[in-house]
C-alpha positions as CSV (number, residue, x, y, z in Angstrom):
1,M,0.0,-0.1,-0.1
2,T,1.7,3.4,-1.0
3,N,0.9,6.6,1.3
4,F,0.7,10.0,-0.7
5,Y,1.3,12.5,1.9
6,S,2.5,15.5,1.7
7,T,6.4,17.1,2.2
8,E,5.0,18.8,5.2
9,E,3.0,16.2,6.7
10,L,6.1,14.1,6.2
11,E,8.1,17.0,8.0
12,T,5.4,17.0,10.7
13,R,5.4,13.2,11.4
14,L,9.1,12.9,11.6
15,G,9.3,15.8,14.2
16,A,6.5,14.3,16.2
17,D,8.3,10.9,16.1
18,I,11.2,12.6,17.4
19,K,10.1,15.0,19.8
20,A,8.3,11.3,20.9
21,L,11.8,9.6,21.4
22,R,13.3,12.4,23.3
23,L,10.7,12.7,25.6
24,L,11.1,9.0,26.0
25,N,14.4,9.4,26.8
26,A,12.9,12.2,29.8
27,T,15.4,14.5,27.9
28,D,14.6,18.5,27.4
29,R,15.0,20.5,24.3
30,Q,18.0,22.1,25.6
31,T,19.6,19.0,26.9
32,L,19.1,17.8,23.3
33,A,20.2,20.6,21.1
34,N,23.9,20.6,23.9
35,R,23.9,16.9,22.9
36,A,23.9,17.0,19.2
37,G,25.8,20.6,18.9
38,V,23.1,22.3,17.4
39,S,21.0,25.2,18.3
40,L,17.6,25.0,20.6
41,N,15.7,26.7,17.5
42,A,17.4,23.7,15.4
43,I,15.5,21.3,17.6
44,K,12.1,23.4,17.9
45,R,12.6,23.4,13.9
46,L,13.0,20.0,13.9
47,E,10.6,18.8,16.1
48,N,7.7,21.3,14.7
49,G,8.5,20.1,11.0
50,S,8.5,23.6,9.8
51,G,12.4,22.9,8.1
52,A,15.6,21.1,9.2
53,T,18.5,20.7,7.8
54,I,19.7,16.7,6.9
55,R,23.1,17.7,9.3
56,T,20.7,18.3,12.3
57,L,18.5,15.4,11.3
58,V,21.8,13.4,11.5
59,K,23.1,15.1,15.0
60,V,20.1,14.7,16.9
61,L,19.6,11.1,15.9
62,R,23.1,10.7,16.6
63,A,22.5,12.1,20.4
64,L,19.0,10.1,20.6
65,D,21.1,6.8,19.8
66,R,19.0,6.5,17.1
67,V,21.0,6.5,13.8
68,D,19.4,3.0,12.7
69,W,16.6,5.5,11.7
70,L,18.7,6.3,9.1
71,S,19.3,3.0,7.1
72,A,15.8,3.1,6.6
73,L,16.2,6.3,4.9
74,T,18.8,4.4,2.3
75,P,17.9,0.6,2.1
76,R,20.1,-1.9,0.6
77,I,19.5,-2.8,-2.8
78,T,20.4,-6.5,-3.1
79,V,18.7,-7.0,-6.4
80,N,19.4,-5.3,-9.5
81,P,16.7,-4.6,-11.7
82,L,18.5,-4.0,-14.8
83,N,20.8,-7.4,-14.2
84,M,17.7,-9.0,-14.5
85,L,16.9,-7.7,-17.7
86,R,20.1,-8.7,-19.5
87,D,19.7,-12.3,-18.2
88,Q,16.3,-12.6,-19.7
89,V,16.7,-14.8,-23.0
90,Q,16.6,-12.9,-26.1
91,R,13.9,-13.7,-28.9
92,Q,15.5,-15.1,-31.9
93,R,12.8,-14.9,-34.6
94,A,9.6,-12.7,-34.7
95,P,6.2,-14.4,-34.2
96,R,4.2,-15.7,-37.1
97,Q,1.8,-13.5,-38.3
98,K,-2.0,-15.0,-38.5
99,K,-3.8,-15.4,-41.7
100,K,-7.0,-13.5,-42.0
101,A,-10.1,-14.9,-43.2
102,G,-11.2,-14.4,-46.5
103,I,-7.9,-13.7,-48.4
């Protein structure tokens, strides 16, 4: 099932997940900002889904000990679809043309 969320919705959901993780760890925003080496406003923007850099996201996830979240963004490709096409048997001749009735 494919979900079609807007960029804003995805940013908001990601921010809410990061905020929930922060609260689960009983960490306030300022402490997280200090651990991650980012500003308090960067944490607020990230949690509110109002724009953050990838650098901020990576630093915050590292500070929350959840770098594993990033692997979900970049899954390892195990099968190359182009190789599958190359491995298919090529047709050696065209199919016969059907005779038309009445000719």
